[in-house]
N, CA, C and O atoms as CSV, one atom per row, in Angstrom:
chain,resi,resn,atom,element,x,y,z
A,1,MET,N,N,0.806,-1.208,0.005
A,1,MET,CA,C,0.029,0.029,-0.008
A,1,MET,C,C,0.840,1.259,0.060
A,1,MET,O,O,0.501,2.238,-0.605
A,2,ASN,N,N,1.917,1.284,0.837
A,2,ASN,CA,C,2.798,2.549,0.828
A,2,ASN,C,C,3.452,2.789,-0.489
A,2,ASN,O,O,3.592,3.945,-0.887
A,3,THR,N,N,3.863,1.769,-1.191
A,3,THR,CA,C,4.502,1.827,-2.479
A,3,THR,C,C,3.596,2.447,-3.448
A,3,THR,O,O,3.998,3.363,-4.166
A,4,ARG,N,N,2.338,1.981,-3.515
A,4,ARG,CA,C,1.328,2.476,-4.440
A,4,ARG,C,C,0.975,3.977,-4.124
A,4,ARG,O,O,0.920,4.816,-5.023
A,5,THR,N,N,0.741,4.272,-2.819
A,5,THR,CA,C,0.427,5.663,-2.435
A,5,THR,C,C,1.600,6.577,-2.646
A,5,THR,O,O,1.433,7.697,-3.128
A,6,THR,N,N,2.697,6.161,-2.323
A,6,THR,CA,C,3.923,7.060,-2.645
A,6,THR,C,C,3.965,7.347,-4.175
A,6,THR,O,O,4.105,8.498,-4.589
A,7,ALA,N,N,3.840,6.267,-5.011
A,7,ALA,CA,C,3.938,6.577,-6.375
A,7,ALA,C,C,2.729,7.465,-6.894
A,7,ALA,O,O,2.885,8.274,-7.808
A,8,ARG,N,N,1.556,7.272,-6.276
A,8,ARG,CA,C,0.400,8.227,-6.656
A,8,ARG,C,C,0.760,9.625,-6.277
A,8,ARG,O,O,0.575,10.515,-7.107
A,9,ILE,N,N,1.246,9.899,-5.127
A,9,ILE,CA,C,1.765,11.192,-4.605
A,9,ILE,C,C,2.733,11.888,-5.709
A,9,ILE,O,O,2.607,13.040,-6.125
A,10,ARG,N,N,3.608,11.062,-6.049
A,10,ARG,CA,C,4.650,11.644,-7.090
A,10,ARG,C,C,4.137,11.877,-8.378
A,10,ARG,O,O,4.542,12.820,-9.059
A,11,ARG,N,N,3.121,10.947,-8.832
A,11,ARG,CA,C,2.496,11.084,-10.190
A,11,ARG,C,C,1.351,12.084,-10.275
A,11,ARG,O,O,1.254,12.880,-11.208
A,12,LYS,N,N,0.496,12.014,-9.273
A,12,LYS,CA,C,-0.735,12.815,-9.486
A,12,LYS,C,C,-0.998,13.993,-8.432
A,12,LYS,O,O,-1.936,14.778,-8.564
A,13,GLY,N,N,-0.137,14.040,-7.436
A,13,GLY,CA,C,-0.280,15.096,-6.447
A,13,GLY,C,C,-0.450,14.609,-5.095
A,13,GLY,O,O,-0.659,13.424,-4.835
A,14,GLY,N,N,-0.346,15.658,-4.121
A,14,GLY,CA,C,-0.317,15.252,-2.781
A,14,GLY,C,C,-1.693,15.300,-2.021
A,14,GLY,O,O,-1.679,15.653,-0.842
A,15,ARG,N,N,-2.827,14.980,-2.598
A,15,ARG,CA,C,-4.023,14.867,-1.948
A,15,ARG,C,C,-4.501,13.467,-2.092
A,15,ARG,O,O,-4.452,12.893,-3.180
A,16,TYR,N,N,-4.952,12.922,-1.044
A,16,TYR,CA,C,-5.503,11.488,-1.132
A,16,TYR,C,C,-6.634,11.388,-0.010
A,16,TYR,O,O,-6.406,11.629,1.175
A,17,LEU,N,N,-7.773,11.039,-0.469
A,17,LEU,CA,C,-8.988,10.880,0.414
A,17,LEU,C,C,-9.270,12.183,1.101
A,17,LEU,O,O,-9.696,12.214,2.255
A,18,GLY,N,N,-9.042,13.208,0.422
A,18,GLY,CA,C,-9.332,14.609,0.958
A,18,GLY,C,C,-8.370,15.171,1.944
A,18,GLY,O,O,-8.604,16.207,2.566
A,19,MET,N,N,-7.233,14.437,2.081
A,19,MET,CA,C,-6.053,14.926,2.982
A,19,MET,C,C,-4.885,15.307,2.236
A,19,MET,O,O,-4.722,14.813,1.121
A,20,ASP,N,N,-4.034,16.138,2.714
A,20,ASP,CA,C,-2.859,16.570,2.216
A,20,ASP,C,C,-1.831,15.433,2.597
A,20,ASP,O,O,-1.763,15.002,3.748
A,21,MET,N,N,-1.019,14.960,1.550
A,21,MET,CA,C,-0.085,13.933,1.863
A,21,MET,C,C,1.305,14.364,1.532
A,21,MET,O,O,1.506,15.170,0.623
A,22,LEU,N,N,2.256,13.856,2.233
A,22,LEU,CA,C,3.749,14.036,1.851
A,22,LEU,C,C,4.397,12.633,2.056
A,22,LEU,O,O,3.866,11.702,2.661
A,23,ILE,N,N,5.575,12.620,1.488
A,23,ILE,CA,C,6.272,11.305,1.634
A,23,ILE,C,C,7.404,11.608,2.680
A,23,ILE,O,O,8.238,12.482,2.445
A,24,LEU,N,N,7.417,10.913,3.777
A,24,LEU,CA,C,8.446,11.046,4.798
A,24,LEU,C,C,9.453,9.991,4.509
A,24,LEU,O,O,9.186,8.800,4.343
A,25,HIS,N,N,10.807,10.613,4.458
A,25,HIS,CA,C,11.933,9.735,4.312
A,25,HIS,C,C,12.527,9.523,5.569
A,25,HIS,O,O,12.800,10.493,6.276
A,26,THR,N,N,12.796,8.197,5.988
A,26,THR,CA,C,13.467,7.969,7.274
A,26,THR,C,C,14.438,6.826,7.109
A,26,THR,O,O,14.433,6.186,6.057
A,27,THR,N,N,15.260,6.538,8.079
A,27,THR,CA,C,16.199,5.431,8.010
A,27,THR,C,C,15.723,4.348,8.957
A,27,THR,O,O,15.420,4.652,10.111
A,28,GLY,N,N,15.645,3.116,8.531
A,28,GLY,CA,C,15.228,2.017,9.369
A,28,GLY,C,C,15.916,1.981,10.678
A,28,GLY,O,O,17.139,2.122,10.652
A,29,ARG,N,N,15.376,1.828,11.733
A,29,ARG,CA,C,16.102,1.813,13.011
A,29,ARG,C,C,16.988,0.554,13.284
A,29,ARG,O,O,17.993,0.570,13.996
A,30,ARG,N,N,16.514,-0.486,12.662
A,30,ARG,CA,C,17.293,-1.785,12.773
A,30,ARG,C,C,18.089,-2.114,11.452
A,30,ARG,O,O,19.213,-2.614,11.498
A,31,SER,N,N,17.485,-1.825,10.343
A,31,SER,CA,C,18.097,-2.194,9.150
A,31,SER,C,C,19.111,-1.134,8.608
A,31,SER,O,O,20.067,-1.461,7.905
A,32,GLY,N,N,18.859,0.095,8.959
A,32,GLY,CA,C,19.588,1.264,8.439
A,32,GLY,C,C,19.326,1.441,6.999
A,32,GLY,O,O,20.114,2.129,6.350
A,33,GLN,N,N,18.238,0.862,6.387
A,33,GLN,CA,C,17.843,1.113,5.156
A,33,GLN,C,C,16.910,2.286,4.957
A,33,GLN,O,O,16.143,2.611,5.862
A,34,PRO,N,N,16.949,2.961,3.753
A,34,PRO,CA,C,16.076,4.084,3.610
A,34,PRO,C,C,14.627,3.610,3.616
A,34,PRO,O,O,14.360,2.487,3.186
A,35,ARG,N,N,13.730,4.382,4.064
A,35,ARG,CA,C,12.277,4.106,4.109
A,35,ARG,C,C,11.563,5.266,3.580
A,35,ARG,O,O,12.007,6.389,3.817
A,36,GLU,N,N,10.464,5.102,2.865
A,36,GLU,CA,C,9.506,6.155,2.438
A,36,GLU,C,C,8.074,5.780,2.841
A,36,GLU,O,O,7.562,4.708,2.517
A,37,THR,N,N,7.479,6.693,3.540
A,37,THR,CA,C,6.115,6.456,4.101
A,37,THR,C,C,5.222,7.659,3.726
A,37,THR,O,O,5.498,8.790,4.125
A,38,PRO,N,N,4.138,7.395,2.945
A,38,PRO,CA,C,3.173,8.485,2.717
A,38,PRO,C,C,2.354,8.767,4.043
A,38,PRO,O,O,1.873,7.841,4.696
A,39,ILE,N,N,2.228,10.028,4.386
A,39,ILE,CA,C,1.553,10.300,5.577
A,39,ILE,C,C,0.847,11.629,5.462
A,39,ILE,O,O,1.343,12.490,4.736
A,40,THR,N,N,-0.325,11.874,6.151
A,40,THR,CA,C,-1.092,13.102,6.171
A,40,THR,C,C,-0.123,14.124,6.947
A,40,THR,O,O,0.627,13.831,7.878
A,41,TRP,N,N,-0.301,15.376,6.364
A,41,TRP,CA,C,0.458,16.447,7.019
A,41,TRP,C,C,-0.599,17.647,7.210
A,41,TRP,O,O,-1.645,17.774,6.574
A,42,PHE,N,N,-0.143,18.446,8.150
A,42,PHE,CA,C,-0.933,19.719,8.507
A,42,PHE,C,C,0.018,20.859,8.525
A,42,PHE,O,O,1.126,20.762,9.053
A,43,ALA,N,N,-0.450,22.032,7.898
A,43,ALA,CA,C,0.358,23.181,7.882
A,43,ALA,C,C,0.724,23.694,9.267
A,43,ALA,O,O,-0.157,23.687,10.128
A,44,ASP,N,N,1.916,24.128,9.556
A,44,ASP,CA,C,2.272,24.765,10.771
A,44,ASP,C,C,3.245,25.896,10.454
A,44,ASP,O,O,4.373,25.910,10.946
A,45,GLY,N,N,2.781,26.888,9.591
A,45,GLY,CA,C,3.670,27.796,9.205
A,45,GLY,C,C,3.955,27.568,7.702
A,45,GLY,O,O,3.456,26.621,7.095
A,46,ALA,N,N,4.740,28.431,7.153
A,46,ALA,CA,C,4.971,28.410,5.648
A,46,ALA,C,C,5.797,27.234,5.278
A,46,ALA,O,O,5.482,26.652,4.240
A,47,ASP,N,N,6.836,26.780,5.987
A,47,ASP,CA,C,7.698,25.753,5.557
A,47,ASP,C,C,7.750,24.650,6.753
A,47,ASP,O,O,8.747,23.942,6.893
A,48,THR,N,N,6.779,24.561,7.486
A,48,THR,CA,C,6.816,23.521,8.687
A,48,THR,C,C,5.558,22.721,8.541
A,48,THR,O,O,4.491,23.229,8.197
A,49,TRP,N,N,5.727,21.395,8.825
A,49,TRP,CA,C,4.633,20.457,8.696
A,49,TRP,C,C,4.410,19.751,10.108
A,49,TRP,O,O,5.338,19.536,10.889
A,50,LEU,N,N,3.082,19.416,10.352
A,50,LEU,CA,C,2.781,18.655,11.495
A,50,LEU,C,C,2.416,17.241,11.017
A,50,LEU,O,O,1.735,17.095,10.002
A,51,VAL,N,N,2.847,16.235,11.711
A,51,VAL,CA,C,2.386,14.912,11.325
A,51,VAL,C,C,2.024,14.244,12.623
A,51,VAL,O,O,2.526,14.613,13.685
A,52,VAL,N,N,1.118,13.222,12.539
A,52,VAL,CA,C,0.490,12.535,13.738
A,52,VAL,C,C,0.886,11.042,13.560
A,52,VAL,O,O,0.690,10.453,12.496
A,53,ALA,N,N,1.470,10.434,14.685
A,53,ALA,CA,C,1.805,9.050,14.678
A,53,ALA,C,C,0.621,8.207,15.128
A,53,ALA,O,O,0.653,7.543,16.164
A,54,SER,N,N,-0.517,8.263,14.235
A,54,SER,CA,C,-1.592,7.441,14.554
A,54,SER,C,C,-1.300,6.139,13.847
A,54,SER,O,O,-0.224,5.890,13.303
A,55,GLY,N,N,-2.392,5.289,13.898
A,55,GLY,CA,C,-2.126,3.976,13.349
A,55,GLY,C,C,-1.336,3.065,14.234
A,55,GLY,O,O,-1.050,3.385,15.388
A,56,GLY,N,N,-0.974,1.896,13.674
A,56,GLY,CA,C,-0.029,1.016,14.483
A,56,GLY,C,C,-0.680,0.414,15.651
A,56,GLY,O,O,0.027,-0.150,16.487
A,57,GLY,N,N,-2.034,0.477,15.810
A,57,GLY,CA,C,-2.728,-0.231,16.746
A,57,GLY,C,C,-2.389,0.322,18.099
A,57,GLY,O,O,-2.605,1.500,18.384
A,58,ASP,N,N,-1.820,-0.599,18.985
A,58,ASP,CA,C,-1.539,-0.221,20.384
A,58,ASP,C,C,0.066,0.233,20.591
A,58,ASP,O,O,0.597,0.477,21.675
A,59,ARG,N,N,0.644,0.277,19.381
A,59,ARG,CA,C,2.059,0.765,19.400
A,59,ARG,C,C,2.198,1.782,18.311
A,59,ARG,O,O,1.388,1.946,17.400
A,60,ASP,N,N,3.344,2.470,18.504
A,60,ASP,CA,C,3.666,3.617,17.526
A,60,ASP,C,C,3.947,2.998,16.152
A,60,ASP,O,O,4.498,1.898,16.104
A,61,PRO,N,N,3.610,3.622,15.070
A,61,PRO,CA,C,3.881,3.116,13.735
A,61,PRO,C,C,5.397,3.188,13.496
A,61,PRO,O,O,6.127,3.980,14.092
A,62,ASP,N,N,5.830,2.271,12.549
A,62,ASP,CA,C,7.244,2.096,12.297
A,62,ASP,C,C,7.933,3.322,11.895
A,62,ASP,O,O,9.089,3.545,12.256
A,63,TRP,N,N,7.162,4.244,11.049
A,63,TRP,CA,C,7.786,5.421,10.580
A,63,TRP,C,C,8.153,6.310,11.791
A,63,TRP,O,O,9.183,6.982,11.738
A,64,TYR,N,N,7.380,6.340,12.844
A,64,TYR,CA,C,7.612,7.215,14.004
A,64,TYR,C,C,8.887,6.629,14.688
A,64,TYR,O,O,9.822,7.371,14.990
A,65,THR,N,N,8.911,5.304,14.925
A,65,THR,CA,C,10.031,4.800,15.705
A,65,THR,C,C,11.230,4.952,14.899
A,65,THR,O,O,12.275,5.209,15.496
A,66,ASN,N,N,11.241,4.831,13.621
A,66,ASN,CA,C,12.494,5.101,12.777
A,66,ASN,C,C,12.898,6.565,12.834
A,66,ASN,O,O,14.083,6.890,12.773
A,67,LEU,N,N,11.896,7.462,12.953
A,67,LEU,CA,C,12.116,8.990,12.969
A,67,LEU,C,C,12.880,9.334,14.332
A,67,LEU,O,O,13.787,10.163,14.408
A,68,VAL,N,N,12.394,8.597,15.368
A,68,VAL,CA,C,12.906,8.915,16.705
A,68,VAL,C,C,14.304,8.290,16.829
A,68,VAL,O,O,15.202,8.857,17.451
A,69,ALA,N,N,14.460,7.118,16.227
A,69,ALA,CA,C,15.901,6.429,16.378
A,69,ALA,C,C,16.922,7.187,15.510
A,69,ALA,O,O,18.104,7.279,15.840
A,70,ASN,N,N,16.391,7.750,14.339
A,70,ASN,CA,C,17.316,8.314,13.359
A,70,ASN,C,C,16.867,9.616,12.919
A,70,ASN,O,O,16.559,9.738,11.733
A,71,PRO,N,N,16.777,10.696,13.767
A,71,PRO,CA,C,16.196,11.904,13.405
A,71,PRO,C,C,16.969,12.676,12.244
A,71,PRO,O,O,16.392,13.417,11.448
A,72,ASP,N,N,18.252,12.438,12.236
A,72,ASP,CA,C,19.161,13.139,11.224
A,72,ASP,C,C,18.859,12.612,9.852
A,72,ASP,O,O,19.174,13.289,8.873
A,73,GLY,N,N,18.284,11.481,9.721
A,73,GLY,CA,C,18.031,11.014,8.427
A,73,GLY,C,C,16.679,11.284,7.816
A,73,GLY,O,O,16.356,10.683,6.791
A,74,ALA,N,N,15.827,12.201,8.419
A,74,ALA,CA,C,14.587,12.579,8.092
A,74,ALA,C,C,14.541,13.519,6.962
A,74,ALA,O,O,15.408,14.389,6.890
A,75,ALA,N,N,13.552,13.427,6.011
A,75,ALA,CA,C,13.419,14.401,4.922
A,75,ALA,C,C,11.985,14.250,4.524
A,75,ALA,O,O,11.418,13.158,4.578
A,76,VAL,N,N,11.384,15.383,4.114
A,76,VAL,CA,C,10.024,15.529,3.559
A,76,VAL,C,C,10.071,15.738,2.037
A,76,VAL,O,O,10.888,16.494,1.512
A,77,GLU,N,N,9.179,15.050,1.375
A,77,GLU,CA,C,9.036,15.146,-0.055
A,77,GLU,C,C,7.564,15.476,-0.402
A,77,GLU,O,O,6.643,14.710,-0.119
A,78,LEU,N,N,7.402,16.626,-1.012
A,78,LEU,CA,C,6.030,17.031,-1.420
A,78,LEU,C,C,6.001,16.789,-2.997
A,78,LEU,O,O,7.038,16.715,-3.657
A,79,HIS,N,N,4.763,16.675,-3.528
A,79,HIS,CA,C,4.546,16.471,-4.958
A,79,HIS,C,C,5.290,17.533,-5.798
A,79,HIS,O,O,5.102,18.736,-5.614
A,80,GLY,N,N,6.101,17.069,-6.684
A,80,GLY,CA,C,6.744,17.899,-7.607
A,80,GLY,C,C,8.017,18.545,-7.115
A,80,GLY,O,O,8.638,19.317,-7.846
A,81,HIS,N,N,8.433,18.240,-5.854
A,81,HIS,CA,C,9.605,18.762,-5.182
A,81,HIS,C,C,10.560,17.619,-4.689
A,81,HIS,O,O,10.161,16.541,-4.249
A,82,ALA,N,N,11.791,17.969,-4.811
A,82,ALA,CA,C,12.809,16.993,-4.132
A,82,ALA,C,C,12.668,17.012,-2.785
A,82,ALA,O,O,12.212,17.995,-2.202
A,83,ALA,N,N,13.070,15.861,-2.145
A,83,ALA,CA,C,13.057,15.722,-0.694
A,83,ALA,C,C,13.958,16.882,-0.017
A,83,ALA,O,O,15.039,17.270,-0.459
A,84,VAL,N,N,13.316,17.351,1.118
A,84,VAL,CA,C,13.988,18.377,1.886
A,84,VAL,C,C,14.397,17.808,3.250
A,84,VAL,O,O,13.560,17.225,3.940
A,85,PRO,N,N,15.645,17.961,3.649
A,85,PRO,CA,C,16.016,17.423,5.027
A,85,PRO,C,C,15.242,18.156,6.119
A,85,PRO,O,O,15.050,19.368,6.017
A,86,VAL,N,N,14.821,17.499,7.095
A,86,VAL,CA,C,13.972,18.227,8.215
A,86,VAL,C,C,14.554,17.671,9.628
A,86,VAL,O,O,15.173,16.620,9.791
A,87,THR,N,N,14.219,18.588,10.560
A,87,THR,CA,C,14.528,18.306,11.841
A,87,THR,C,C,13.163,17.998,12.542
A,87,THR,O,O,12.258,18.832,12.495
A,88,PRO,N,N,13.015,16.834,13.175
A,88,PRO,CA,C,11.701,16.428,13.880
A,88,PRO,C,C,11.743,16.947,15.280
A,88,PRO,O,O,12.770,16.863,15.953
A,89,GLN,N,N,10.575,17.513,15.752
A,89,GLN,CA,C,10.439,17.927,17.026
A,89,GLN,C,C,9.115,17.319,17.667
A,89,GLN,O,O,8.026,17.701,17.239
A,90,LEU,N,N,9.191,16.403,18.661
A,90,LEU,CA,C,8.088,15.859,19.306
A,90,LEU,C,C,7.406,17.003,20.142
A,90,LEU,O,O,8.036,17.619,21.001
A,91,LEU,N,N,6.168,17.242,19.866
A,91,LEU,CA,C,5.544,18.292,20.660
A,91,LEU,C,C,4.843,17.722,21.908
A,91,LEU,O,O,4.309,16.614,21.868
A,92,ASP,N,N,4.847,18.511,23.051
A,92,ASP,CA,C,4.298,18.106,24.204
A,92,ASP,C,C,3.629,19.310,24.877
A,92,ASP,O,O,3.803,20.412,24.357
A,93,GLY,N,N,2.899,19.208,25.953
A,93,GLY,CA,C,2.313,20.299,26.702
A,93,GLY,C,C,1.394,21.160,25.828
A,93,GLY,O,O,0.626,20.674,24.998
A,94,ASP,N,N,1.526,22.494,26.073
A,94,ASP,CA,C,0.684,23.491,25.358
A,94,ASP,C,C,0.920,23.416,23.843
A,94,ASP,O,O,-0.022,23.590,23.071
A,95,ALA,N,N,2.118,23.168,23.421
A,95,ALA,CA,C,2.424,23.207,22.016
A,95,ALA,C,C,1.696,21.927,21.296
A,95,ALA,O,O,1.346,22.000,20.118
A,96,ARG,N,N,1.507,20.821,22.039
A,96,ARG,CA,C,0.926,19.786,21.430
A,96,ARG,C,C,-0.653,19.995,21.403
A,96,ARG,O,O,-1.336,19.697,20.423
A,97,VAL,N,N,-1.156,20.532,22.567
A,97,VAL,CA,C,-2.521,20.794,22.597
A,97,VAL,C,C,-2.982,21.795,21.586
A,97,VAL,O,O,-4.067,21.629,21.029
A,98,GLN,N,N,-2.224,22.824,21.316
A,98,GLN,CA,C,-2.513,23.778,20.233
A,98,GLN,C,C,-2.528,23.089,18.913
A,98,GLN,O,O,-3.458,23.278,18.129
A,99,ALA,N,N,-1.524,22.292,18.636
A,99,ALA,CA,C,-1.303,21.641,17.273
A,99,ALA,C,C,-2.386,20.711,17.212
A,99,ALA,O,O,-3.026,20.674,16.161
A,100,TRP,N,N,-2.728,19.897,18.224
A,100,TRP,CA,C,-3.833,19.023,18.155
A,100,TRP,C,C,-5.202,19.611,17.814
A,100,TRP,O,O,-5.973,19.016,17.061
A,101,GLN,N,N,-5.491,20.774,18.371
A,101,GLN,CA,C,-6.712,21.432,18.081
A,101,GLN,C,C,-6.753,21.836,16.570
A,101,GLN,O,O,-7.800,21.723,15.933
A,102,ARG,N,N,-5.594,22.311,16.000
A,102,ARG,CA,C,-5.639,22.581,14.596
A,102,ARG,C,C,-5.790,21.452,13.714
A,102,ARG,O,O,-6.444,21.542,12.675
A,103,ILE,N,N,-5.170,20.305,14.109
A,103,ILE,CA,C,-5.287,19.033,13.341
A,103,ILE,C,C,-6.728,18.679,13.352
A,103,ILE,O,O,-7.328,18.584,12.281
A,104,THR,N,N,-7.353,18.470,14.530
A,104,THR,CA,C,-8.656,17.919,14.532
A,104,THR,C,C,-9.741,18.943,13.981
A,104,THR,O,O,-10.800,18.508,13.527
A,105,ALA,N,N,-9.498,20.177,14.020
A,105,ALA,CA,C,-10.366,21.121,13.304
A,105,ALA,C,C,-10.360,20.882,11.807
A,105,ALA,O,O,-11.397,20.961,11.149
A,106,ALA,N,N,-9.175,20.586,11.274
A,106,ALA,CA,C,-8.949,20.202,9.866
A,106,ALA,C,C,-9.487,18.875,9.474
A,106,ALA,O,O,-10.147,18.689,8.452
A,107,GLN,N,N,-9.165,17.946,10.357
A,107,GLN,CA,C,-9.705,16.515,10.088
A,107,GLN,C,C,-10.204,15.974,11.447
A,107,GLN,O,O,-9.445,15.517,12.302
A,108,PRO,N,N,-11.530,16.066,11.570
A,108,PRO,CA,C,-12.107,15.577,12.892
A,108,PRO,C,C,-11.938,14.080,13.119
A,108,PRO,O,O,-12.101,13.596,14.239
A,109,ARG,N,N,-11.594,13.305,11.995
A,109,ARG,CA,C,-11.441,11.823,12.174
A,109,ARG,C,C,-10.355,11.577,13.113
A,109,ARG,O,O,-10.435,10.590,13.844
A,110,TYR,N,N,-9.243,12.436,13.192
A,110,TYR,CA,C,-8.201,12.168,14.032
A,110,TYR,C,C,-8.636,12.139,15.586
A,110,TYR,O,O,-8.152,11.356,16.403
A,111,ASP,N,N,-9.510,13.000,15.843
A,111,ASP,CA,C,-10.088,13.016,17.217
A,111,ASP,C,C,-10.812,11.752,17.482
A,111,ASP,O,O,-10.694,11.233,18.592
A,112,LYS,N,N,-11.566,11.196,16.552
A,112,LYS,CA,C,-12.246,9.936,16.624
A,112,LYS,C,C,-11.297,8.846,16.761
A,112,LYS,O,O,-11.522,7.997,17.623
A,113,TYR,N,N,-10.220,8.751,15.994
A,113,TYR,CA,C,-9.227,7.789,16.104
A,113,TYR,C,C,-8.577,7.805,17.524
A,113,TYR,O,O,-8.359,6.741,18.104
A,114,GLN,N,N,-8.274,8.988,18.074
A,114,GLN,CA,C,-7.577,9.143,19.278
A,114,GLN,C,C,-8.432,8.659,20.400
A,114,GLN,O,O,-7.901,7.994,21.290
A,115,ARG,N,N,-9.778,8.945,20.446
A,115,ARG,CA,C,-10.596,8.463,21.450
A,115,ARG,C,C,-10.696,6.845,21.516
A,115,ARG,O,O,-11.003,6.256,22.553
A,116,ARG,N,N,-10.423,6.240,20.382
A,116,ARG,CA,C,-10.461,4.758,20.351
A,116,ARG,C,C,-9.329,4.055,20.791
A,116,ARG,O,O,-9.354,2.846,21.020
A,117,SER,N,N,-8.109,4.928,20.946
A,117,SER,CA,C,-6.905,4.335,21.320
A,117,SER,C,C,-6.513,4.554,22.709
A,117,SER,O,O,-6.909,5.558,23.302
A,118,ASP,N,N,-5.704,3.618,23.315
A,118,ASP,CA,C,-5.281,3.724,24.761
A,118,ASP,C,C,-3.934,4.487,24.786
A,118,ASP,O,O,-3.387,4.706,25.866
A,119,ARG,N,N,-3.445,4.855,23.732
A,119,ARG,CA,C,-2.143,5.541,23.723
A,119,ARG,C,C,-2.355,6.992,23.142
A,119,ARG,O,O,-3.165,7.195,22.237
A,120,GLU,N,N,-1.610,7.963,23.689
A,120,GLU,CA,C,-1.716,9.246,23.160
A,120,GLU,C,C,-0.868,9.346,21.849
A,120,GLU,O,O,0.323,9.036,21.825
A,121,TYR,N,N,-1.518,9.774,20.826
A,121,TYR,CA,C,-0.739,9.844,19.426
A,121,TYR,C,C,0.272,10.994,19.596
A,121,TYR,O,O,-0.072,12.116,19.967
A,122,PRO,N,N,1.489,10.661,19.313
A,122,PRO,CA,C,2.569,11.614,19.198
A,122,PRO,C,C,2.296,12.654,18.004
A,122,PRO,O,O,1.878,12.263,16.914
A,123,VAL,N,N,2.542,13.910,18.261
A,123,VAL,CA,C,2.478,14.929,17.179
A,123,VAL,C,C,3.897,15.409,16.980
A,123,VAL,O,O,4.591,15.689,17.958
A,124,VAL,N,N,4.335,15.510,15.786
A,124,VAL,CA,C,5.731,15.832,15.465
A,124,VAL,C,C,5.673,17.110,14.506
A,124,VAL,O,O,4.858,17.181,13.587
A,125,ARG,N,N,6.464,17.964,14.749
A,125,ARG,CA,C,6.704,19.099,13.877
A,125,ARG,C,C,8.054,18.868,13.111
A,125,ARG,O,O,9.119,18.589,13.663
A,126,LEU,N,N,7.855,19.029,11.722
A,126,LEU,CA,C,8.979,18.722,10.804
A,126,LEU,C,C,9.418,20.201,10.346
A,126,LEU,O,O,8.633,20.948,9.762
A,127,SER,N,N,10.609,20.521,10.632
A,127,SER,CA,C,11.096,21.874,10.193
A,127,SER,C,C,12.387,21.678,9.262
A,127,SER,O,O,13.309,20.929,9.586
A,128,PRO,N,N,12.364,22.416,8.086
A,128,PRO,CA,C,13.555,22.341,7.209
A,128,PRO,C,C,14.823,22.607,8.022
A,128,PRO,O,O,14.816,23.441,8.928
A,129,ARG,N,N,15.945,21.880,7.693
A,129,ARG,CA,C,17.186,22.134,8.256
A,129,ARG,C,C,17.846,23.275,7.452
A,129,ARG,O,O,18.965,23.682,7.764
C-alpha cells in the first residue's frame, strides 16, 4: 500500500482521500535502510509540517520509531519537489494541545481515532534544516 500511495503522490499530487499527503523519508532503526512513508500532514507555518503518529494499533507506527531512532536521516518530499532534510520535534504540553486542536479542526477523524486508542498519538513538527 505504501509503495502505491507514494507513487500516486509523485505522479498525481499530494491529496488523497481529502487529505494533504507527503512522503516522509526515514532510516530504518534496525536495518539502516532508507524508508519512504506516505502520511498526512498539516500546515504549521510556511515551511513547517505537523504529522501525527496514529495507526499502528497499540504501538507507535514504524515510521515514527524510525524517526525517533534516526532523526538526522529525516526528509520531507512534496509532490513535484525534491526531498528536503528536516528536523523533527516531538510536541508536548501546550504546543501539542494547540497543534492537536488545529489538526482535529482540519480533520475531525483524528479526534475519533484518538478516542479509540489507549495511547496518546505523538504529534511531530518537521522543520527544514
